[in-house]
C-alpha positions in Angstrom: 98.5 144.7 108.5 98.7 142.7 104.8 95.8 144.2 102.2 93.3 142.2 101.8 93.5 140.1 99.2 91.4 140.1 95.8 91.8 136.9 94.5 92.9 133.5 96.8 94.2 129.7 95.7 92.6 127.4 98.4 94.3 123.6 98.8 90.8 122.0 98.3 90.2 118.5 99.1 86.2 118.8 99.6 85.4 117.8 102.5 83.9 119.3 105.8 87.2 121.7 106.6 87.9 123.0 102.9 84.6 123.6 102.3 83.5 125.9 105.1 87.2 127.5 104.6 85.8 128.4 101.0 82.5 129.5 102.0 84.4 131.8 105.0 87.2 132.9 102.7 84.7 135.1 100.3 82.4 135.8 103.4 85.7 137.1 105.0 87.6 139.2 102.5 85.1 139.6 99.7 87.4 137.7 97.1 88.0 135.2 94.4 88.3 132.1 95.5 90.0 129.3 92.7 89.8 125.9 94.2 92.9 123.9 93.9 93.2 120.0 94.0 96.6 117.6 93.8 96.2 114.1 92.4 99.1 112.3 93.9 97.6 109.2 93.6 94.8 109.4 96.3 92.6 107.4 93.9 88.5 108.4 94.2 88.5 111.1 96.3 88.7 113.4 93.3 85.3 112.6 92.3 83.1 115.5 91.4 85.1 118.1 93.5 84.9 120.5 90.3 80.8 120.8 90.3 81.2 120.7 94.3 83.6 123.6 94.7 81.8 125.8 92.5 78.2 125.2 93.6 80.4 126.0 97.5 81.3 129.6 95.6 84.5 128.4 93.7 85.6 130.7 90.4 86.6 127.3 89.5 88.5 124.3 90.5 91.5 123.3 89.0 92.5 119.8 89.5 96.5 118.4 88.7 97.7 115.1 88.3 101.1 115.3 89.7 101.3 111.3 90.2 104.2 111.5 87.7 106.3 114.9 89.1 105.4 112.9 92.7 107.2 110.0 91.8 110.1 111.0 89.8 110.9 114.2 91.5 110.4 113.8 95.1 109.8 110.3 96.0 112.3 109.0 94.4 115.3 111.8 95.4 114.3 110.8 99.4 114.7 107.1 98.6 118.0 107.3 97.0 118.7 109.0 100.7 117.0 106.1 102.4 115.7 108.5 104.5 113.4 107.6 107.7 112.2 109.8 110.3 113.0 108.7 114.3 114.3 105.0 112.7 110.6 103.9 111.1 108.4 106.7 109.2 109.1 106.1 105.4 108.0 110.1 104.5 104.8 109.1 103.0 102.8 112.3 104.3 105.7 115.0 104.4 107.0 113.9 101.4 103.8 114.9 99.3 103.3 118.5 100.8 106.4 120.0 98.4 104.8 118.7 95.5 101.5 119.7 96.2 102.5 123.4 97.6 104.3 124.1 94.5 102.2 123.3 92.4 99.3 125.3 94.2 101.6 128.2 93.7 102.1 127.9 90.3 98.1 128.1 90.0 98.4 131.2 91.9 100.2 132.7 89.3 98.8 131.3 85.9 95.5 132.8 88.1 96.9 136.1 89.4 95.8 135.0 92.9 97.3 137.4 95.7 97.0 134.6 98.2 96.6 131.1 99.5 94.8 128.9 102.0 94.9 125.5 103.1 93.2 124.0 106.2 95.5 123.2 107.9 95.4 123.1 111.7 98.1 125.3 114.3 98.8 122.1 116.1 100.2 119.7 113.1 103.0 119.5 110.7 101.5 120.7 107.8 100.6 123.8 108.7 104.6 124.0 108.6 105.5 122.2 105.7 103.4 124.1 103.2 103.9 127.7 104.4 107.9 127.4 103.9 107.5 126.0 100.7 105.5 128.9 99.7 107.7 131.2 101.3 110.9 129.0 99.5 109.1 130.4 96.0 107.7 134.0 95.7 108.6 135.1 99.5 105.6 137.8 99.0 102.4 135.5 99.3 100.1 136.1 101.1 99.0 133.1 103.3 96.0 132.5 105.1 95.1 129.6 106.9 91.1 129.9 108.9 92.3 127.0 111.9 94.5 130.0 113.7 92.5 132.5 113.1 88.8 131.9 112.7 86.2 131.6 115.8 84.9 127.9 114.7 86.7 125.5 117.1 85.4 122.1 116.4 83.5 119.9 113.6 79.8 120.5 115.3 81.1 124.7 114.6 81.4 123.3 111.3 78.7 121.6 110.5 76.1 124.7 111.8 78.3 126.8 109.9 77.5 125.2 106.8 73.9 124.8 107.9 72.9 128.5 108.5 74.3 129.3 105.1 73.3 126.7 102.7 76.4 124.7 102.2 75.8 122.2 100.3 77.7 119.2 102.3 77.7 115.8 103.4 77.9 115.1 106.8 78.7 111.9 107.3 79.6 110.5 110.9 82.4 111.8 112.2 85.3 109.3 111.9 87.7 107.3 114.7 90.2 108.2 113.0 91.6 111.0 110.0 93.2 109.3 106.9 95.4 111.0 104.6 96.3 109.0 101.0 98.6 108.9 98.7 100.7 107.1 95.7 103.8 106.4 98.7 101.4 106.1 102.0 98.2 106.0 103.7 98.4 107.6 107.0 95.9 107.4 110.2 95.8 109.6 113.3 93.3 110.7 115.9 90.1 109.6 117.2 90.8 106.2 118.3 94.2 106.4 117.8 94.9 108.8 120.6 95.4 106.0 123.1 99.5 104.8 122.4 98.3 101.6 124.0 95.5 101.2 121.6 96.0 98.7 119.1 94.6 99.9 115.6 91.1 98.4 114.6 91.5 95.9 112.0 89.7 97.1 109.6 90.6 100.1 109.6 93.7 99.5 107.0 92.8 100.3 103.6 95.9 99.4 101.8 97.0 96.8 102.9 96.5 93.0 104.0 96.7 91.9 107.9 100.2 89.8 108.0 98.2 87.1 109.3 95.9 86.5 106.8 98.1 87.2 103.8 98.7 84.5 101.7 100.4 81.6 103.0 102.6 81.1 100.5 106.2 83.7 100.1 106.3 85.7 96.9 109.7 86.8 94.7 109.9 90.3 92.9 113.3 91.6 91.7 113.6 95.1 91.4 115.9 97.0 89.0 118.5 99.8 89.7 120.1 102.4 87.3 122.1 105.2 89.1 119.9 104.8 92.1 116.7 105.5 90.8 114.6 102.0 90.6 113.7 101.3 87.1 111.8 97.7 87.0 109.9 95.3 88.6 111.1 92.0 87.6 112.7 92.7 84.6 109.9 94.9 82.8 110.8 98.8 82.8 108.4 101.1 84.3 107.7 104.5 85.0 108.2 106.3 88.7 104.3 106.3 89.4 103.4 102.9 88.0 106.9 101.4 89.2 105.1 102.4 93.2 102.1 101.7 92.2 103.1 97.4 90.9 105.1 97.6 94.3 102.5 98.2 96.6 99.9 95.9 95.1 103.0 93.6 95.3 104.3 94.4 99.0 99.8 94.9 100.3 99.4 91.6 99.0 101.5 90.0 101.9 100.7 92.8 104.6 103.9 94.1 104.5 105.0 97.9 105.4 102.2 98.7 108.2 104.1 100.8 111.7 102.7 102.2 114.1 104.9 105.2 115.6 104.9 107.8 118.7 106.9 110.6 116.4 107.7 113.9 117.4 106.0 117.1 115.7 107.8 120.2 114.3 105.6 121.9 116.5 107.0 120.2 119.7 103.9 117.3 121.0 104.1 113.9 120.7 101.8 112.2 117.8 100.7 108.8 117.0 100.6 108.1 113.2 99.7 104.6 112.3 101.5 104.0 108.3 101.1 101.1 105.8 103.7 102.1 102.7 104.4 98.4 101.3 106.2 99.9 98.0 108.1 102.6 99.6 109.3 99.3 102.3 110.1 97.2 99.5 111.8 100.0 97.6 113.7 101.2 101.3 114.7 97.4 101.2 115.7 96.3 98.0 118.0 100.0 97.6 120.3 99.2 100.6 120.8 95.9 99.1 121.9 96.5 95.7 124.4 99.7 97.7 125.4 97.3 99.5 127.8 95.9 96.8 127.7 98.7 94.8 129.3 101.9 97.3 131.8 102.5 99.1 131.9 101.4 102.7 133.4 104.6 103.9 130.6 106.3 101.3 128.1 104.7 102.5 129.4 105.2 106.6 129.7 109.3 105.7 126.3 108.8 103.6 124.1 107.2 106.4 125.3 109.9 108.7 123.5 112.6 107.1 119.7 110.6 106.8 118.7 112.0 110.3 119.4 115.2 109.3 118.4 114.0 105.6 115.0 112.7 107.2 114.2 115.9 109.5 114.3 118.2 107.2 111.9 116.6 104.8 109.9 115.9 107.7 110.0 119.3 109.1 108.8 120.8 105.8 112.4 122.2 104.1 112.4 120.2 100.8 113.3 123.6 99.2 115.7 124.8 101.4 119.2 125.0 100.4 120.3 122.3 103.0 118.2 120.0 101.9 120.0 121.2 98.0 123.2 120.2 99.4 122.7 117.0 100.8 121.0 115.2 98.0 123.8 117.0 95.6 126.3 114.9 97.8 123.6 112.0 98.3 123.0 111.5 94.5 126.7 111.8 94.1 127.0 108.5 96.0 124.4 106.9 94.0 126.4 106.9 90.4 127.5 103.7 90.9 124.1 102.0 92.3 123.0 99.5 89.3 121.6 96.3 89.9 119.5 94.3 90.9 117.8 93.1 94.5 115.8 89.8 95.7 113.4 90.4 97.5 111.1 87.9 99.7 107.7 88.7 100.7 105.7 86.8 103.3 103.6 87.5 106.0 104.1 91.0 106.5 108.1 90.8 106.0 110.2 92.2 102.8 113.2 90.4 103.3 116.4 90.9 100.8 117.6 87.4 99.7 119.8 88.9 96.4 121.5 91.0 95.1 123.5 91.4 92.1 124.8 94.5 90.3 127.7 95.1 86.9 129.3 97.7 89.4 129.5 95.2 92.4 132.9 95.7 94.7 132.1 92.6 95.9 134.9 90.0 95.2 134.5 86.4 96.0 137.9 86.0 95.6 138.5 88.2 98.4 135.5 87.3 100.6 136.1 83.3 100.3 136.9 81.6 103.9 138.0 78.7 101.1 142.3 79.6 100.4 142.6 82.1 98.3 145.8 83.9 96.6 145.3 87.6 96.9 144.8 87.9 100.9 147.9 87.5 102.7 146.3 87.0 106.5 149.4 88.0 107.9 149.2 91.5 106.8 146.5 92.1 109.6 149.1 92.1 112.5 150.1 95.5 111.6 146.6 96.3 111.0 145.5 95.2 113.9 148.2 96.8 116.0 147.9 100.2 114.2 144.2 100.4 114.7 145.3 99.6 118.8 147.8 101.9 119.7 145.8 104.3 120.6 144.3 102.2 122.7 146.9 100.8 124.0 148.7 104.1 125.0 145.8 105.0 127.3 145.7 101.9 128.9 149.6 102.3 129.5 148.7 105.4 130.8 146.1 104.0 133.5 148.4 101.4 134.7 151.0 103.9 135.6 148.2 105.8 137.3 
């Protein structure tokens, strides 16, 4: 059995669950609790957290501004890999967890804490993501996951717990779904969305305009790249967080970036998730476009074969694992020449590539033209085809003999 912790850093949001957890930790362990809040671009949710945490029993509340680090060191490397989980999910929640857990571990070390705690349930992916990151950084840390150990089982239980102990909470009506927001996306799951046949309520979406209500005129945006990373929008250089924010605004206006998927959680069950990722969708399309004219065919083929593995590692929480770091090194090497611009047309939920250019382009119109040229001998194709068909011809001849 692990020794009872003396000081615990709690990943704290100020909502019902983490308010209950904060009080429960003090009651169960008699330990000092430091509330930790990560600002990854979720907006107004951080207001009043320090006062609320102290009123619930925290010795202090640490709020870390992680927006720039999140965009630069987590979103951008993932975008260089063109990572998409199971063909549709751009991993907005998944990629936020390691930056939050990393910062929480830094606070734990600074505070001399011997344990961390989180409010993730025993059914989801987040428990894995938080704890894998924590163990990768400091295997000695004790991790407390109340939802896996306490007797509380429902929202009603949590409200009753707070009432009995006079814990200050705002007991509002339960939302018909749960929501998680950050700089890169907003996710929705649970509640009415648990029926995979039910269409998401139109008023659920917080970020994007419904495509049918989007402007009737298309808008064009040019995204500039330098060595695989986006650096400008319409010629204006922007930092990572500001760039994602700008593209979120543009994409959201035109209804870009909505997806509705049933995904396979790491723990085994299928789960329905609805996501809004307007800026990320534009960046994914733009990055692909610049890569298409700057990266060698075979390099691109090999890199693309690794996308499912990379995306799975991010989804399952292995950001700080050696295999993800190895893949990142290979992927980043493939990005040396990915410099240029992509022009994207935004219209009624679509983000279509309509132009790409680069000073390091491999596209040569002299070779690609359908008109007469002086650089390509079409007769060379005969031998090329016969050599590539050799194994097929040999198999066909064998089958004829048989």
